[in-house]
Structures are given as structure tokens and as C-alpha cells.
N, C-alpha and C positions, 0 to 999 in steps of 0.2 A: 689334789694337787701335787706337783712336781716336788722331787727333793729340794730344788733351787729356792721354792717359794715364789718366784715370780710367773710360773707356767699353770694354768689349768690343764687337764685332760677330760675329753669329753667323749661320750660315744652317742650316736644315734644308732636304735635298733626296732628296725618294724615290727609290730606289733602279730603281722601276719604277710604270707606271698604278697596279695593283693595289693599290701603297701611298700613292695619292694624286696629284694633277695640278698642285699647287702647288709654287713653291718661296718657303718662308718664311725673310724675313731679320726680322733683331730684335737690338735692342742690351743691353747686360746692364751698369747701375751698379755698380761693384765693391765701392764702399762698403758700399751697400743689398745689394745681392743678388737686384736684382731685375731683370726683365724689361720692355723698354719698345718702344715703337714696332714691333710685330709686323705685320707688312706680309706677303699674301700675292700673289705673281705666278704666274699662270697660266704653264707650261711653254710653251702654244704662244702667248704674248705674245713669247717668247724665238726660238723656233725649230718647225719644221714638224714636230711630232711623230707626222703620221702617215707620217713616213718612216724615224725615228728617237727612241730617249728622248735623254736628255743627261746626262752624268756632269760634275758637279762638281770644278774640277781646283785652285783657289786663289781668293783675292780681294785686293783692297788698295785703301786709300780714298786718294783724291788730288786737289786742287782741289777740295772738294766735290761729288764723285762719287765711287762705289764702281763698280771694275772687276771682273768675273769672266770667268775662264775655264772652258771646257767643252770636251768633246768627244762628235760625236753615237756614237751604240750603238746594236745591239741589245737590247733590253729583255730578251730571250729567249733568244738564242744568246751576247749579248756579241762580235759579229762589228762591226767596224767598216770599212764601206764607204764612207766618206766622211773620207779622209785629206789630201783634196788642198789643203783650207782651213784656215786658222786661225781662230777664232771667241772676240771677245772682248764679252763683254755690259756696257752701261754703265747704270747707276740711278743716280739723285740723292742723296746724302745729307746728313740722315739720314731724309728720308723716303722711301727706297726707291723712287720713282717708275722703272718702266722706261722709257728714252730711247731706245736702239737699239743694234744689233749691231754691231759693224765687223768685216771682214775682211781676211783677205791670203793671197795665193796661192803665196808665197815658200816657203814653210813648211807643213806639216800643224797640227792641232790642239796647243794648250800643254796641258801637263802628261799625266798618265798613271794607271789606276786607283789611287784611293786615295792619291794622293801628296801633294796638297795644296800642289806645287810649279810651276804653272802661269803663278804672275806674282807678281813683285818689285818695291818702289819702292825707290829712293835715295832719299838724303838730299836732292837738290834735286826732290825729286817725280816724277821721271822714273819710267816704269814698263817693266820687262822681263819678254817673255814666253818661257818657256823649252819648246820644241819637240824632243821628243828623235826622233819619226818611224819609231820601230821598234817590232819587234814585245816593247820592253820593256814588263814590267808591263800585257801585255793586249789590246794593239793587233794584230789580225789580220793586218794586210798594212803596206806599209812603200811610201810613192809618191812624198815628197820629202825633200830632205837634213834632218835634222837642223837645227836655228839656234835663234837668239836675234833678236826683234825688240824696237823702242823704241818706245813712246808718251810721246813729250816732254811734263813737265809742264804743264799749264793746257790740253791737246790733247784732242780725241776722235777722232786717227787716228795710224795707224801712220807712224813715220818713215819716207819712202821710201829716205833714205840711210844708213839703218844698217840690217846683216843682217851678224851673227856666226853665219858657216856653222862650226858645230861639228865638225862629220861632215870636213871638213881640217883642224880644229886637231890629231889626234891619232888614235891608233889607235882604233877604235869613235867618237870623241867625242860621245858620245849620255847626254844629265845624265839618270840615274833619278829622283834624290832630290837637294833643294838645301834650303840654307837663306842668307839674306843677312846677311852679316858685316860690311859697314859697307864704305865709300871704293869702291863701284863693285865688291865682289867677291862672290859666291858660292862657301861650302863644301858640296861638292857630292859626290854617289858617282857613278860614270861608269862605262859599261861600256864594256870594253877588248876585247871578243872580239862577233861579231856573233851576234844572234838568230836562231832559225829561229822556224816557224809551233809545230815540234814543244815549243819550250822556252820560251814567250813568258811564263810563266807563273813562270818558275823563280827569276826574280832573281838571276841568277850572274854571276860573272865582273865584280865590282867595284872598282873603284880610289879610293879617297879622293883628290879633287883641289881647287885653287881657281881658279875660271873669273875674269880678269879683264874685264869688260864693256867696258874703256876700251881697254886694248891687244889685245883680243878674242885670249887665250890661255887654254889649260888646263896647268895645273902641276900633276902627279901628287906626292902627299906621299910623299914619303921617309920608309921607316920602318915604313909601314902596310903590312899584305899584300893581295892580291886576297882577295876572301871574297864569301860571300853573302847578300845581305838578308834581309830578313822579308816579301817577296811583294806589298811596296806598304802593308805594314799599317803603317810608319813610318818614322821616319829620326831617331834620337835622336840629335840633335846640339845642343850648346848652347854658346854664346860666351859670353866672358869673359874681359877684361883681355889680350886679345889673344891667347889660345888656345882652342881649339875640343875642348870632350870628346866622344868619340863611342865608340859602342858598335858592336863587329866581333865575331861568331859564329866560332871557327875550326872545323877540320874534325870534330872531335870535340864539337861543340856546345856547348865552354865560351866563356863571353860576357866579352870583356876589353874594359875602358875603355881606350881611346886617346886622349893629349893632344898637340894638333896646334901649334905654334909658327905663327901665320900670317904672322909676320915673315920664316922660314926656310922654310916649307913641310915640315917636318919634324916626324915624331910618335915617341914612345917609348909603350910599353904599359905600363898601369897596373895598378888595382884588377881582380879579376877577380868578378865576380858571379854568384851562384847561382840560375838562371834561366833559362827557353829562350828569352827574348830580353828587349830592355830598350826599354819602349813609349816613352820621354822620358828626358831628362837636365837638371836644375834644381837650384837653390840655394834653400834657405831661410834667410829673413835673419828 
């Protein structure tokens, strides 16, 4: 969503060269439901695609720029041989002109396969990038600690003085999915057991947690069980009036909605949904 609240920003990013070699950005006017400012950016402008393809993992608008996180991947085998660096592509907004890619080697790439949780924006415009550096949701190797970096508002570079090493914050400490819930906090699903190459697509051993980006702490949600996610298809979580509503499937495949009180980091189980999984939660007004 644009900062004016009337415009949505979209991206179309082909999964392989056979599907196209351009990243397409566009805006959608909510009132008229019309697509505008359609811009094609060649993948080759962003990354050397003779080495790897790139997968989109998130984007945010701040200070007249669009910031996009991505990770390099083999388009055929899905191997990720380049996990020693984090990449953020920067574009102008709303013109979507490519500016540059910034990198940092303290952690690996931000986000994971199909999670859209690579980058978040705080109220003051600061941006936070999330790296899990693990086999979670598809990485084929782990070479750097999991962690969070910051891009200060109005800048186009990583903050050298901010590094939240989530690997050391708790057992696992790897953020598989997340949403921003305000006041420099994330509501997240974190791994509480180490992954291996054999179960990298399983999305298992997850717990709900609140991640405090200021105090650099991860607090597990009391009352919510360990669970298996949807393999990166979605993270159905919705915040409203101090509560977060999210879906968790139990061992029998039953989908339950949990209500988490953000102030106390506690959850209660609510409605049961007759479905194989819940793709999203929202409210009609």
C-alpha cells in the first residue's frame, strides 16, 4: 500500500527465464480499480542472471524509493549456492526506475521462498530486512547466522551499527514468516528446531512469537502450540486493536484460529475452520 492509502503497489516476477526476463512493477488505483505506471525492469539490471535467477521476497516504499528484497536461486534445481550476502534492490517511486543494489555480508539473503517477509517498514520509515539463513522454506545451504539488518529512513545503505542476531536470541531463532504489528515489533512464526537438507520444504517445528526490533528479543506466544505451516504458501495473520488473529493446523489437519494479545504475548484458541488451510484473514467493513 502507498503512503497515501489510496494506491496499491504490485509486482510480477517470473519464476524462471522461460516465463519472461522482466520484473514488472505497477500501481493500482483502489477507487477506480485501474492499473497504472506499468514498468518493466530487466532481471539482468538487478543481478547477473547468467549465474542465478532471483526470487522476490518482499518490498516496501520509504522516502520516495521502493526497496525490494530477493535471493539468488537456480531456476531449474532451486539450489541456493549464494547465501553469503544479502541483497536489496532500490528503485525510484512512483517511476520504478532502477537505482542500484545494496549488499551486506553479515547475513544471508532476506526472506524465503514465497513468504513475502523479507523486509518491513517501521512508523518512522526505518526498514528492517529479515534473514533466516537456514533450510527453512527452500534454502539448500546455511552459511551465515540468521539475523535482522536495518536501513535507516531516508538512506540507501545498511546501518553498520545495527545487527540483531536472531540465531542467538532463542533456540532456533529463525523467522520463517512474519507481519509488522507496529511499535517496532513483528508477529512471526519462528523455527524451534534446526532444519536439514532433507526437510527443507517441510515448514515444520514452528511457534508463534513477537519479535521486538528495538530490544532485540524474541518472545514465544504462550497458549499457542508448535505447528506445521503451509510450506510458505501464506502466513494468515491479521492485526486489529491490539490482537492478532492467525490460523494453525493441528496434527489431524483441523484448522483453528488463535487470538493473540500483543501486550501479554498470550493466545487463546477460537473458531475452527473447515478447510485444508487458510490463505488469509481480514475484516469486511
